[in-house]
Structures are given as structure tokens and as C-alpha cells.
N, C-alpha and C positions, 0 to 999 in steps of 0.2 A: 808349655813354655811359649809365650808370645814374643818375648824380647831377649836380647843378649847384648852384653857390653862388648865394645871393641877389644878391651883387655882380655876377654875370655875366649876370643877366637883362636882356634888352632890354625896351623899353616895350611891345612887342607880344607879349611872352612872359609874360603874367600866368598864374601857376599856378592850376589848379583845386583848391579845397580837398578834401581827403580826410578824412571824418569817420568814424573807426572806432567802432562801437558793438557791445556784446554785447546779448543779448536783453533784459536788464533795463534797460540804458541806452536801448535803442530805445523801450521803453515810455514812459520819461520824455520822450524826444524827441517822440514822437507826441502826447503830451498837450499840449505847448506849440506844436506845429506849426500852421500855417494849415489851414483846411478843404481847400483845394486840394492842399496837400502831403500831408495825410493820405489823401485819396482816391487820389492818385498812387501812394503806396507800397503802399496796400492793393490797388490794381488790379495792381501789379507782383508781388505775392506776397511782398514783402520782409518778414521778421520779425526780422531781426537775427541769424539763425543764422550760425555761422562759415562763411565761404566765399561767402555771398550778397552781392550788390552791387546798388545802385540809383542811377541818375543822376537828380538832381533838377533840373528846369528852373526858371529864375527867371521874373520877371514878364514879361520880354521874349521868353521862349521859349528863350533860350540856356541851356546847361548851367551851373548855379550851383554844384553840388558833387556829390560821390559819397558815399553812405552805404555803408560797408563792414562787413559782419558779421564779427566776430572773436570769439575765445575769451576767457573771463574771466581766464585765468591765463597762457597762453603768448603771448609777444609776438614772439619771434624770427621765427616763420613766419606771423605774423598777416597780414602784407601780401603774403606770397610768392605765394599763389594769385591774388590780385588783380593783382599787378604784371604777370603774364604774360597777363592777359586785358584789361586796360585799353587803350584805343586810344592811339595815338601822341599825345604832348602833354607838358605840364609840370604837375606836381602838387606839392602840399605838404600835410604833415600838419596838421590842425587838431583838437587834442584836449587834454585836461588830463593826459596821461600824464607820468610823471616823466622826468627826463633819461635814466636807465638804460633805461626802457621804450621811449622814442623812439629811443634808440641801437640797441637790439636790433631793433626793428621796421624801422628804416631799413636796417640791415645785411641783414635778411632780404629786403628789396626788391632790393638789389643782387645778392645771391647767387642769387636766383630768376631773374634775367636773365642770369646767367653763361652763356657759351657757349665751349666749347673749339673754336676755329675755325682752328687751324693747318692742318688738312688739308681741312676742309669749311666753307666760309664760308656765312654767311647774311645776306641783305639785309633780313630782317624788322625793321621799325622797332620800337624799344622806347620805352616811356614813361619819362620822366625825373623823378626825385624831387628837388625843391629842398630842400636840407638846411638845417635851422635852424642859425644860426651857433654856438650853444653846443655842438652835438654834431658839427659837420662834420668836424673833424680826427680825432676818435675813430672815427667811422664809416668814413671813408676809410682809415684805418690798418688797422682790423680787416678791412675788405673786401679791401684789397690783399694782406694776409698770407694770408687764406683762399684767395684766387684764386691766390697763389703756390703753395700746396700743391696745389691742384687742377691747375694747369698742369703742374707737375713730375711729378705722379703719372700724369696722363693721357697724357703724351708717351711713345710707344713706345720700347723700349730701343734701337732703331736710332739714335734721335736723343737718347737719354738714358742713355748708358752712363757708366762712370766718368769719362772725360774731359769729357763734357758736364755731368755733375753738378758736377765741379770748376769748370767755367766759370760755372755758375749761382751758386756760392758767390763766385767772383771778382767777378761783377757786383754782388752785394750789398756786398761789401767795398769796391769802388771807390766805390759810392754813399755809403757811410757812413764812408769814410776809415779802414777797418780794415786790419789786417795779415794777410797770407796766407802759409802755408807748405804745400807739397804734396810728399809723398814718393811716388815712383812706382816700381813694379816692385821690382827688387833693392835699391833704396834702403831698402825696408822691412826687409830682412834686416840691412843695415848699421846701421840705426838701432834695431834690436831691436823689430820688430813682426812676429814670425814667424807669428802666427795669421792676421792679415789676409792675408799673403802666401800662406799655405798654401791658403786658401779660394779666392783669386782668381787663382792662378797658371795655371790651365788655360785661361783666356780669352785670346783674341787681343788684348783691350784690358786692359792691365796694371792690377792693383789699385792703390789709392791710399789714403793717409791725408791727409785735407784738414783743415787747421787754420786757423781765423780768430780773430783777437784784436782786441778793441775796448774802449775805456774807459780811465779814469785808473788808474794803477798802485796808488794808495792805496785804491781802492774795493774792497768785498768781491767776491771772484771767484765768478762763476756759470759753471759748465761745462755746456754742452748737447751731448749725445752723440747721434748719429743713425746708425741702421742704414741703410747705403746699398747694399743688394744690388740692383743695377740690373736683374738678371734672375736668377731662381732656377730652374734646370732640376731641382734636387734633387741635382745631381752624379751620381755613380755609382749612388746610390740614387735612380734617376730617377723623377721625377713622371710621372703619367699626362698625357695631352693636356689633360684637364679640369683637372687640378691646376696645369698651367702656364698656363692661359688668362689669369689675372690677374696673373701674376708680374712684369709691368712695374711693378706697384705695390709691389714688395718694398723699394723705396727710400723708401717713405712716411715712415719714421721720420726719415730725413735731411731730407726736405722739411719735416716739422714742426719739427725743430730749427732749420733755417735761417729758417723763417717766424717762429718765436718770437724768434730773435735779431733779426730785422728789427723786430718790435714793440718790443723792448727798446731797440734803438738809436734808432728813430724817436721814441720817447717820451722819450728821454734819462734812462731810469731810472738811478739812481745806483749802478751796478754796473760791474764789469769782466767782459766776456763772452768766453768762449772756446768756440768751436764745434769739435767733433771729429767727423768723418764718416769711417767706414770704407766706402770705395766699391769694390765688387767686382762681378764676375759669377760666379755659381756655375755653372761650365760643365763640359763633359765633353771630355776629351782624354787623350792618353797620360800626361800629368804631373798629372792630377787627383788630389787627395787621396782616400784610400780608406777604406772601413770597416775598422776595426781599426788604422789608423795612430795613432801617438802624436804629438800636435802640441805643440810648445813654445809658451809664451806670454810676453808681456813681463814679467808678474809672477813668472815662474819656475815656475808651476804647470804640470804636464803634463796633457794632455787626450786621453783615448782617444776616437776617433771611433766612436761607436756607430751613427751615421746621418749621411751627408753632407748630408742634407736639413735637419739642425738646424744650419745654418751661421751663422745670424744671431747666436746667442749667442757663437759662436767669434770672429767678427770684432769684436764689441763688447767682448770680453774685453781686447784690447790697448788699445782706446780708453779704457775705464774705468780701466785701470791707469795710463795716462798722465794721465788727468783727476785722479787722486788725488795724483799726484806734486807738484802745485802747491799742495797743502793748501787747496783751495777752501772757500768758505762753503757751497756747495750744488752737487751734481751731479744733473742730470736727464737720463735717456736716454729716447728715443722709438724704438720698434721695432715693425714689423709682424712679431711674433715667433712667435706660436703660433695654430694653428687651435683649440687647446683654449680659448683665451680667448673665442672666438666661441661655442663650444659651451656654455661656462659662462654667458656674459652676453649673447649675441646680437650683432647687428651694430651696435647703436646705443648700447650702454653699455660704456664703456672701463674696464678694470681699472687701478688704480693701486696699486703696491707701494712701500713705503718702509721703511728701517731706522729711521725716526722716525715713529711712528704719528700724532703730532699734525700732521705735514706732510701725510701722506696724507689725513687728515680735513679739513685746511684746503683741499686741492685739491678734494676732493669737495664741500665747501660752496661753493667758488668756482664749481664746475661747475653747481651748482644755481642760483646767482645769474645765471650767464651762459647758462643753458639749453644747457649743454654737458655732458651727464650723465657722471659718473665714479662708480666704485664701489671702495671700499677692499678690497683682498684681502690675505690674510695671507702672510707669509714663514714658513710652517709648518715649523719646523726638523726635526721627525721625518722629513719627506720627503727630507731630504738623503741618506738611505740609498738612495734610488731613483736617484741620480746618482753613486754610488760606483763605483769601478773597482778590480779586483784588481791591475792593473799600472800604473795612473796615478793622479794625484791626483783626477781627475774623469772622468766620462763625459759626453759632450755630449748623450746621449739617455737619457731616463728608462727604467727597467726596466719601467714600467707605463704604460699610456695614461691612467691616471687622474691628475687634478691636474696636467696638462701645463703650464699657464701658471704654476703655482706652482713646479714643479721648474725651469722655465726661469729664473724670477726668482731662485731659490736659486743656480743656476749663476752668474748674473751677480754675485750678492752676494759670491761668493768673490773677485772682482776689485776690490772696493771696500773701502777701509780703514774699519774699524768706527767710528772717531771722526769720519768725514766723513758728513754728512747726504746721503742718496742717494734718488732717486725713479726708479722704472721705470714707464713707460707702455707697455702692450702695445696699441697702436692698430691699427685696421683700415684706416684711410685710404681708405675706399671706400664709395660708396652703391650698393647692389645694384640698385635700381630707381628710376624717376623718381617723386618726390614734390614737392609745392610747396616751392621753395627748395633742394631736394636732388636735382639731376639725377644720373642714373646716371653713375658714374665716380669719379674721385679726390675725396677729401673730407678736410677738417681736422677731426679728432675728438680732443678733448682740448686743442686749441690755446688756445681762449679761456679755458678753466678754469685752465690752468697760468699763463697770462699774468695773469689776475686775481689769482691767488695771489701771484705775484711782485710785483704792484703793492702788495698789502697787506703783504707781507714787507719790501719795500725802499722803497716809495713814501712 
């Protein structure tokens, strides 16, 4: 338990105030503090630097409050390092921060204490933050959505294959009274989703198209598409052992789409939501699709397979084509699509592509507001020549290693009707190492930014 409501406190559970200060604010605090308090903090070496903390005793010798050193600008992870070091107990923020700043800081508290304990439990006691009533629902909603992404991505493929990913969607649908449709195996061929079937047919666990619908029929339609490659061996173009090490996270796009849908449904945003997830394993067997094969797609475009390890864009093609058939107001896809995106922007900055530049810029601005950094990337049309094929409409693998995240986005754009606004997020869905608030493992990257944009667009 990371959070508690003020209404749930008992008389003996009085929370200890947490007073965050930066170096400038600490100077002002010290000037008005009592001589005893000034001497105490001076002897402790506390200066207000980010990451420092100092417990202040009251007149009776009991702990009166904690001074916490924080950054002047960044709030999301301001409390994260402190949350993991403070002793077990109940705490509350005491500061003059804005509602948004307190929301981000409180969210950072919770995600700092996140533990994936399905296989390895911990009895380490955690401190509990008592949430202010005006931010409680928002903090809990963001926290639950972010933990949903982490939990899904962290779960090994043995327990998070296409059937289990479908079950995860069903649980959210049941909670919010949404409708579910799931096509399995050869049903994909009958219903004209040949690309999803081609990629997933080699696995002992059949491929699936998972569809969830929620909202009023007259509301604008928002379609969220997620890449749900539950494990990626690379197919016949087999990855190395090192390349496969993190491939349980290749369904991270699906996890983001589902978590974003949860945020939208929980907040009651006035939209109709459709979630489309292409759930497959890219496996190796006698019927695996091959380099050089020509794959049909729902839209009617043919795709030459230049590399079976570029499977994500292939399974997304059918889902994006279906998304556009309903003439939605907006289509957003999330996918752990390319290593090229990481080479271009690193592991913490997510690229956003869109056929409407103002939408991409809006998401980037929302990311800055929510401390969820995004960067607008171009759909540079001259690069289309890199995915041309002499015998098919498209090749799924670029002719050059350069601009790989752009050519992947251009491939997807072929399956989106130009009159429909579309956004593509090439997310990483992973923290490479432990940092305050960001434990190694699955991570929601781009989730808060896109949700904030949707709030401004529809709220």
C-alpha cells in the first residue's frame, strides 16, 4: 500500500508532514527557523540539495517533520528517492505546490515503491503517503495505469502469451462494462486479417485480434491500437540470445493502449473508445513465414517480407486498416517497434509521428507538462523509396539501416486513410537500470503525455 485517504486514517495514524524545499527555499526556511532547528540542520549537513533529507524533532523530542531536498523544476521524481528511504509510517505533503505539481510528486512516490512481486515477494515495509482530497482520484488513476503497463510488460511470456494478453483486456472490459470481440487462429483468415495470422501462425499459441469497445455511440470515436507481440524470436531471421533477452516486452505497445483506455474509461472522457490489439508470438516452426514471402493484408496491399524480425509493423497493418474502417476521429498506435528509435533518441525520449503535425506537437507539449518526454519526428516522404519492393506494394524492411524508425512509421502510414488523424508512438516500454522512481523493468513511456493530450482535445 503506497497511498491512504485522509478519511481512512485512524486517530493513532497522524501523518508526519513532508516539507520539500530546494536550495533557495531552504535558505528562506532557515532564516525563519528557531535557533535550535537551525543548529540541528546545520549539524546534519542538510543544505536543501536534491536527494537530501533531514528529520526535525519537535519540542518534546518526537519527530515533527521531514525536510526533503528537491529539484527546482522536476516534480515527478522529486519524492521518489525519499519514498524508498523513509521509515515505515504515514506521511503527508506540506507545501505550496500547485495541484499539478502535487499530483506528479505523489505519483512519483507510488511508482518509486512499485514492486513486481508475482514471483519474488518482499515483506519490506513501505511508507504510506496520505493523499490530499483534491488530487487523490487523479493520482490513484495514473498510478494504477502505470502499474498496469509495468505488470503486463514484466510478466514473462510463459504467463503472458496471446491468450493471457486477451484475458488482461477482458478484465478491464469487465470492470468498465465494455464489449469484447476476439478472433483466434484461422478465424483471422475468415475475417480478413491475413497479416496477423501470417506472423503468428508458427506459435503453438494461436494469434489473436483483440477488440474492446466502450462509450456512447454518438461520441467521437478514438481508436487505440497496440502491438501485442508477446515474444519475438525474430522468426527465421533469428535474433541472437542477447537480442531475445528482453523480448517479453515486445507487447509493451498493447500494454500502453490498454492502460490508456483504462485512464479514458475511468475518467469518463466523452469519447467512444475502441482498442485493437494484434496479439501474436513471432516463433520458429515449419510453417513460419519466411524472408521473401509475399503477405496479404486487410487493406489489400501486398508486403514482401525483407526480414521476419520486422514483424511488428506487419501485425499492426491489419489493425490500422480496421481502425480506419469506422471513420474515427483519431487513431493512436503504440508499438515497441524499432531499435532505431532508441539509437536516435535514447531510452528516455519517445518519438511521436503523426499525419497531423499539430497533434504531434500537442502531444510533445503535453509530455513536457506531465514530465513524460516526447519528441516529434517527421514522416519524411522521400524515405518511402527505402521500403519499395519490385514485386509487392511494400517491403517490411528498409533497404538502409538509416532512418529506421521513420521508414517503419512510413510503412504504417500506408494503412491509414489520409483523411483520418493518426499518431504513432514508438515506445521503449522499459527501464534499463534502477533509478529513483524507475526500477529496472517494464515502464509506461508516453502514456501520461498522450492521456493529457486527450484531456485537452476532448475534455
